[in-house]
C-alpha positions in Angstrom: 262.8 141.6 -27.7 262.5 144.6 -30.0 265.5 143.3 -32.0 263.7 140.0 -32.9 263.2 139.4 -36.6 259.5 138.9 -37.5 258.6 135.3 -38.2 256.7 136.4 -41.3 258.1 138.5 -44.1 256.3 141.2 -46.2 255.0 138.5 -48.6 253.5 136.5 -45.8 256.1 133.7 -46.0 257.3 132.2 -42.7 261.1 132.4 -42.4 263.2 129.5 -41.1 263.0 129.2 -37.3 266.4 129.5 -35.6 267.8 128.1 -32.3 267.5 131.7 -30.9 263.8 131.7 -31.8 263.2 128.4 -30.1 265.0 129.6 -27.0 262.3 132.3 -26.7 259.4 129.9 -26.9 257.3 129.2 -23.8 255.4 126.0 -23.1 251.7 126.3 -23.3 251.4 125.6 -19.6 253.5 128.7 -18.8 250.9 131.0 -20.4 248.4 132.9 -18.2 245.1 131.0 -17.8 243.1 133.6 -19.8 245.5 133.2 -22.8 245.3 129.4 -22.6 241.5 129.5 -22.6 241.4 132.0 -25.5 243.9 129.9 -27.6 242.0 126.7 -26.9 238.8 128.3 -28.2 240.6 129.2 -31.5 240.7 125.6 -32.6 237.0 124.9 -32.1 234.4 125.3 -34.7 231.4 127.5 -33.9 227.7 126.4 -34.2 226.4 125.4 -37.6 225.1 128.5 -39.4 223.5 126.8 -42.4 221.6 123.6 -42.6 224.0 120.6 -42.6 224.6 118.8 -45.8 223.9 115.1 -45.9 226.9 112.9 -46.7 226.0 110.4 -49.4 227.8 107.9 -51.6 227.1 108.3 -55.3 228.5 106.4 -58.3 229.6 108.5 -61.2 231.2 107.8 -64.5 235.0 108.2 -64.3 235.0 111.1 -66.8 232.3 113.0 -64.8 234.1 112.5 -61.5 237.4 113.5 -63.1 235.8 116.6 -64.7 234.3 117.7 -61.4 237.6 117.3 -59.5 239.5 119.1 -62.3 237.5 122.2 -61.5 239.6 122.6 -58.3 238.7 123.1 -54.6 235.0 123.6 -54.0 234.0 121.1 -56.7 231.5 119.3 -54.4 229.7 122.6 -53.7 229.6 123.4 -57.4 228.2 119.9 -58.1 225.6 120.5 -55.3 224.6 123.8 -57.0 224.4 122.2 -60.4 222.2 119.4 -59.1 220.0 121.9 -57.3 219.6 123.9 -60.5 218.7 120.8 -62.5 216.1 119.8 -59.9 214.5 123.3 -60.0 214.2 122.9 -63.8 212.9 119.4 -63.5 210.2 120.6 -61.1 209.1 123.4 -63.5 208.8 120.9 -66.3 206.7 118.5 -64.1 204.4 121.3 -62.9 203.4 122.8 -66.3 206.1 122.8 -68.8 206.2 120.8 -72.0 206.8 117.1 -71.6 209.9 115.8 -73.1 210.6 112.1 -73.7 214.1 111.0 -72.7 214.9 107.8 -74.4 
């Protein structure tokens, strides 16, 4: 087994799997019970660490939706942060800041 080529190269790329590699594979059921248990736990998510977010449906202008999505992965979290910031500012204005008319 010491002669086996690693499945991943120095750049982290997975090489093509050969018939020789496949011949060395073992079925999951052939693994020791402790390893099977450990591997089954890997696919499970742990307990929620932060408060859960509430799924909602919101209607946005197409340009706003496209602009948010164009910012890449994590756009929903950034939208959440932007709305949270806007709400904090709106609360400050209601509590004692200057009144502005929107209209």
